[in-house]
DOMI-428215 format. One record per residue (C-alpha): x, y, z. Coordinates in steps of 0.001 Angstrom, whole numbers, plus 500000, padded with zeros to 6 digits. Each point is the difference from the previous one (the first is absolute). Layout:
DOMI-428215
XYZ ...
end
This chain:
DOMI-428215
333314930125094840 498885502828502611 500229498000503450 498378503172502818 498306499620503182 496148500192499420 500481498037496272 496494498285501333 498379497230498131 500368501780496652 502671497358498901 500108501074496354 501934503235500845 502989497459500683 499731499724495988 500340503167498433 502775500488498173 502973501545501617 501435501056496986 499797503234498034 500490500717496338 502790501796499245 502248498954503105 503780499779498910 500926497585502654 499541496277499080 496472497960501390 498582496870499967 496417499564500909 497852496458499779 496508499352500492 499703496372499792 497410496495500349 500683496952501195 498053496806501202 500137495903499671 497746497760499168 498564498432503926 501125496746499242 502390499546496908 503261501246498763 498846502995498108 500037503973500670 500079503156497909 501959503340500472 499281503755498600 502115502246499979 499281503747498766 502788501976500361 501709503433499202 503902500317499376 501606503403499328 503758499586499607 502021502500502112 500548503277498464 497806499490496840 496208500218500751 498539500325496642 501088496107500059 498170499158502303 497473497176498929 496965497528501208 500788496193500118 497958497514500393 501121496675501472 497775496576500504 501075496415501062 497824497787499912 501856496995501672 498946496117498890 501581497430502502 498613496927498790 501409500716496777 503015501731500951 498945502484497667 499652503786500601 499130502334497952 501900503636499983 498880503052498438 500803503662499974 499463503163498245 500810503472500306 498047503332498714 500728503780499608 499086501878503991 497411502208497754 498078496090498996 499726498966503995 498337501508503452 502053500133503377 497792502370501714 501349502314503636 496360499754501241 498314496859499906 500893496303498742 498658500332496573 503418498115497730 500179499184496235 502994499081497577 498520499712497014 496751498967499887 500917497988503168 497813501140503085 500235498983503811 497745502338502529 498392499491503426 498074496143499425 501465499377495938 502715499496497822 499891498832496696 502490500299496873 502135497656497658 503653499499498816 501342497950498007 498200496076499969 498325501284503737 496860502111500603 497945500406502864 496573501211501388 499528499454503855 498229501370503315 502247500341502998 498311500923503892 501649499786503351 499217501263503480 503662500238501450 501790502565501255 503441501336497880 503060498287500679 503411501628500566 503259498749499610 501943502973502100 498868502361502310 497568502401499167 502463502896499936 502133498789497575 497545500178497838 500646503201500017 503391500926499528 502765498947497432 501371497989501913 499607496492498996 500088500487496083 497284497299499304 496836499575502018 497749497374499562 496092500142501902 496951497716499388 496981501795500027 497834496990499889 501097496929501269 497982497003499384 498129501043496916 497567497672498785 499438499745496229 497492499114497251 499852499701496501 502497498413496929 503002500294498529 501326498448496839 503368498860498756 499868499827496316 496339500018500272 499791497214502304 497721501092503322 500532499432503441 497442500784502068 501226501612503114 496813499555502943 501488500553503655 503294500547498814 501808501835502840 502825502531499403 501062503577500649 499881503069498718 504056501744500389 501688503156499513 503210500505499773 502215502586498734 503492502734500649 502856501494498425 501761497050499910 499258496192499884 501401498425503252 503841498535499088 499321496318501195 496754498581502200 498371497188500331 496216500476500522 496689497186500723 496265500847500643 497485497655500425 496190500427499861 498624497174502139 502008497466501385 497956495772498653 498920499332503597 499465503939501200 498374501931496715 499710503566501898 503516500127500872 502301502485497945 503463500069500226 502585502639498437 503555499702500697 503728501905498300 503585499095500446 501643503052498065 503311501665499779 500645503713498421 502797502038498928 499913503332502352 502644502616498323 503079498199497595 501035497290501084 498156500054503424 497276497886500549 496944498925502854 501046496944501787 497356497069499369 496064500620501053 497162497532500159 496899501839500642 496828497599500342 495841500374500737 497936496893501111 496452500351500276 498596497184502169 497558498853501952 498868503410499849 503212501084501603 502271502495497528 503597499255500891 501854503708498852 504106498885500162 500920503185497858 501999502153501919 503531500514499049 501667498626503101 497913496643499597 500851500056496500 503592499987499915 500152497847503620 497525496939497650 502055497307498160 499807498449496194 501634498521497567 498844499279496483 501102498121496340 498658500453496653 496626497459501034 500047500059503654 499608502548503116 500494499457503636 499299503095502921 499349499918503413 499057503508502177 497221500925502411 499349502831502873 499148499715503432 496914497522499352 501159497603497434 502477498646498158 499408499287496500 501619497899497502 499836498769496693 500916498590496980 499471500366496125 500704497572497079 499212499697496475 501854498161497349 501677501703497143 497389499086497591 497324501564502177 501694503525499032 499827502123497063 502973503194499337 499226503407499313 502185502995499224 499347502980502495 501363503475498562 501581501658502820 499344503867499966 503317501354500673 500948497502497521 501076496494499260 497699496520500137 499167498319503280 498739496049499228 496864498789501758 499144495807500572 496232500380500442 497583497599501005 496951499434501661 499753496482500380 502220499032502618 499829498342503346 500188501378503828 500408498787503268 499824502540503094 500366499467503588 498452501822502806 501450499758503388 498430501879503036 502530501517501936 497051499501503143 498530496948500093 502573498530497504 497896498367497661 500658499346496107 498403500323497247 501044498925496861 498391500929495853 500783499063497469 498439500140496125 501640498050497542 498989502294496745 498815502885501045 503122502622500889 501047503210498084 504064499691500345 501752502600497574 503687500501500118 502498502917498411 503271499881499292 502405500628497160 501719497145499263 498403497953496959 501293497186501910 496444498224501123 499761497743496485 496409501275500402 499478501417496320 498995503881499353 496550500200498964 499307503784499703 
end
């Protein structure tokens, strides 16, 4: 994730693999796609990942994750498969990923895992979204970094659940890239690729707290990027991040932040049965638990500080909502 001045319009440079085979420092790195049906509570999430435990580069593997969310039946299908790294492709000079026989490249994503299979095309022209100040993508802090090389991606094709095909025609989502030497200790993360009345509006937001050294942790910090009505509100500076307010539980999250131009507040929620539970191994050791849904509800309020004008954005079932924790008290079953 090398974000440098002069990167220009080649978004795929942001999807070059950071990991170098043989390194002893632990590392995880994921390239994932997600999109929602325009009207129904259906969504897919496809994740192509490298996992390398600290101190043992020979144990590095490729992981293929897939979830089909079905808010109509309440039955979400989850799959995960692992492959030796020599059966994978994660090149450092281009975006052309393979895990087993599953491929991900500009404009195309194909594969199969468990009861799920997919054959999808995607396109888009939006500029990348950075959830951190650009300089932080080049250093060792924070240990985990995330960006969106292609927001508001449009998908076509199909995926199948146990042989039952679901047609994908103009679903909106995103192409994403994240990774680092360790997972953030605790976070909530949200994304909306198109609100109900504003299909071209995009939101990316996170609240996080992480360890610095031993018992020393950062304060809670919230960063947010909102693109709406042709303007980008990027509220990602460290000063504003630690001044933002946020509270969350397993299935709800409220946050507020702002800058000299706007105040932005939001709430993202979902019922327990909208989530799947996933085990994320941490490169230094241990396991984090991810509560993951792509069919949450969101409400965002924007207030213009100059005019006082307030606007409300809503989606009833198109929000990504993830929570990372070390406990197991949520009642969400860990599926993979």
